[in-house]
N, C-alpha and C positions, 0 to 999 in steps of 0.2 A: 416685495423681502415675501420670501416660502412663508408657505402655511404652514403650522407644522407638524400638518401628514405628512408634509413635504422633504423634512428638515431631514438628513443625517441620523440612523439613530446613537453618532458619536457621539452630537448636542447634549452639552449640561442647558438638561435647563431652569435649571435655578439659578445659575449663573445669568441665565438667558433672561427671564424676569428681576434677580439683581440688577441686571446694568438701568432696565428702562427708568429707575427715578434717580440715576446716582450718575448725573452728567459727568462726574469727576473716573469715572469707571469705563475701562475699555469694552469697543462691542466684542464678543466672544467671537475669536478666532476662525471657527469653522461657522460662521452664522454663510451660509451664500442662497444665491437668487435664484433665478428658474437653469439657469444653465451652470448652474457650478460657482458661479463666478464668488468674490466675495464681494458682500452685501451692509460695508460700515458704514455708508451716506447712509442706506435706504433702513435700517435698523436708530441708527440717528434721528431722521424722519420720524419711526414710530415709536420713538423714546422719549420725542417732542412731545408729540402728539399725545401719544399719553398721557403727560405733566397736565399739559393743556385744559384734554375735559378734564381730570380731575379739578385740578383751578373750575373750572367752570360751573363742573359740579356742586363746587361748594359754592363757588354764586348765588346758585338755585336755593340751594340749601339753607345758605342765611342769606339771604336779602338785607336784612336790619344793619347787620355788621357790616357787610356791607355799602348801608348808605353812610353808615356813620365816621368808614374809614375813608371812602372815596376808593373808587376804583380802580390808579394808580398801587396804592397801600393795597389794600384786601388782595390783589393779585401776588403781589411781592409776599404778602405773607403765608397767605398760599398753596404760592409753591414752594417756601419753606416747611409748612407741615408737610403737606404731602410726600416730601421725598424722605421724611421723617418719619411719614406716619402710612406707608400704603396700605390701600386696603389688605383687611380679615377675613373680607365674606365676598360673595359673588351676587352682592347684591349690594345694589349701587347706595338703595336706603340708610341701608345697616350706617355707609363712611361719614365722616367724624364725627364719631360719638366723642370721641377726646380731643374732641377742636377749640370748645371752652376751657382747659386745662391747658389746653398749647399755651390760647390766646394769653391766660390770667399770666404764663412765664414767659411771656413773649415783650420784653424788653422796648421795641419801640412800640408798643403800643398801652404802655404803662400811662400815657394823656388823657387817657377816656375809661380810670377805673369802674368802668360800672360793663367795659363790654363782655365778658366774659359772664357777666349774669343775660347779659343782651343771648351771647350765642346759649347759653343754657336754656332760654327760653326758646328759642327755634330750633334746638335739638328735641327739646320737649313735643313741641308742636310738631315736624316733621312721627316721632315715635307714637302721638295722639292718631297724627293722621292714616298709619298702617295701623293702629290697635282694634286689634279681635274686636269686634262686634257682642254686645251685651246692650239689653235693658236693665234701664233709672230702674231703680229702687222706690217703688212704689212707696208715698211717704205717707199711708195708712198704715203700712205692716211694724214703719217703728211705735204708732198712736196704738196696737194694738195688744202691745207691751206695756206692762201694770207699774203706773206714775211712777211706783218710788223702786219700779227697779229700773228703768231708763241707765242711771246713770251707770249700770253695769254693762252695754249695750254694745259689741264692738262692731264695726263695721268691714264690709269691702268692700274696697276701690272699684272704681270702673276699668276698665284695662287700658280707658284714654286719658284717663287720671295723672296732674302733677300739681306741681304745688311751686313756683320760685320763689323764694324770698330771695329782700338785696335790703342794700343800703342805703339803695340810689332812688331815684324816682322809677322803677323799672318799669311801669305799665303804660307811663307815657312815652318813653320813648322807646318801647316797643313797638307799640300801638299805632306810631305817627312812623316809622321811616319802616312799616312796614303795607303802610298808608289806609290804616283802620280807623285811623281822624285824621281830621287835620293840623298842619303841623302850626306851633303856637309856642311862644317863647318859656320854659321853666322859669319858673321865678324861683322858683324854694325847691329846695334837695333832700326833703319828704322819702323817709325811705316808703317805697312799697312793693306788692309782691303781684303775684299774677296766677291766676285758676288756668289750667287748660283742660280742655274733655272734651267728649266727641259723640254726643249720645246719640246722636246717629249719625248722619255722613256727612255733617258739617264739622270741625272742630272753631271750639266757640272760647274765646281770652276776657278772663273778665278781672277784674279790679282789685285785690283783695287787699286789707290791712297786714301788717306785718304777723300780726297776734290770730288774726286768722286764719293766713296760711299755715302760721306753725300747729294752730290747730288741729288744719287739715291733716296734715305732716304729720303726725300723733296719733291718726285713727290710722293711717295706712301702713304705719308699723304696728297696727293691731291693740294701742291702747286703747281700753275703755272710754268712754262721752266722759265718765267723770272728771277720767285721770286725763284727758285731753284739756277738757274744758281748765282745768285748775292749771295745768301750765302755762295755758293761752292766759289765763287773767296772772299767773307769775311776770309776765314780760307785759302786759297790760292794763290794769286795775279796770278799765276799759271799754273790755271787749264784754263782745256782745254776741253770749252764745248760741239766743234763738236766733239772730240777721245771721250768725256765721252757719248755723243748716239750715238755714233756711236756700241760701246761695248755693251750699252744697246739692240741698234737695232739689235745687231749681235749675243747674245747670245741668244734674245729670252724675254729678261725681261719683256721687253712691250706685252699691250696686249691689249691694246685700246686707238687712242688720240681720249679728246673729244674738239670737234672745239668753238673757243671761240666765234662763231656767233650764233649758236643755241642749243650749250648743250648736240646735240646726239653725241655719240661712234661713231668712223668711222674706 
């Protein structure tokens, strides 16, 4: 296949690129080889290689989804996704941001209703891995706020923070299929959430109760500590604020606290 730098000036690069992920589209007529001969076969080989490379990339980014569906199903599903959603960035790790939404609408995957949540968690894991570095919040900063004003405090989350809620036992499904824990039968279907952080060089995955995830997400959206706690209690009267804060602090999910007095980040 000719390199783009060797291609004739009349080559329609837009059509060249568009055809790479559409097997039904005819190869551009003016794609030629080194001696000016038509290179339809070479183009088709290149087209197949591009698709296979993107499918392989998705398999690396979503190993739990692949494990849950099986290799053949995963590759068939990924091929449909790749053709419908070509990369929008030159950075490979940014690809697949819409994969979870695609799975949610993919009829053959309806038998695995938790699969979109697993994909969301895997995408969040990858985002956390590539997130900017930031020092976790020193718990003493929170302790420096007057007790009667703590409820008014707001927080800045670590760049690697994500909380993924689910109506399914997401943490166990995710952890077992990412080989973070031994496989064991899941005999109950209680809802679980996942906290993903990267306080240092390693991404950490922590189990959260759904109300604790609701609390963390409310803080991430800028709600005060008091309002976020009230929202969590409304969803689960057994929500434990101290325990939830301890988990967020110990995992490095919080990067800063905004004191209610002056709005300065501490």
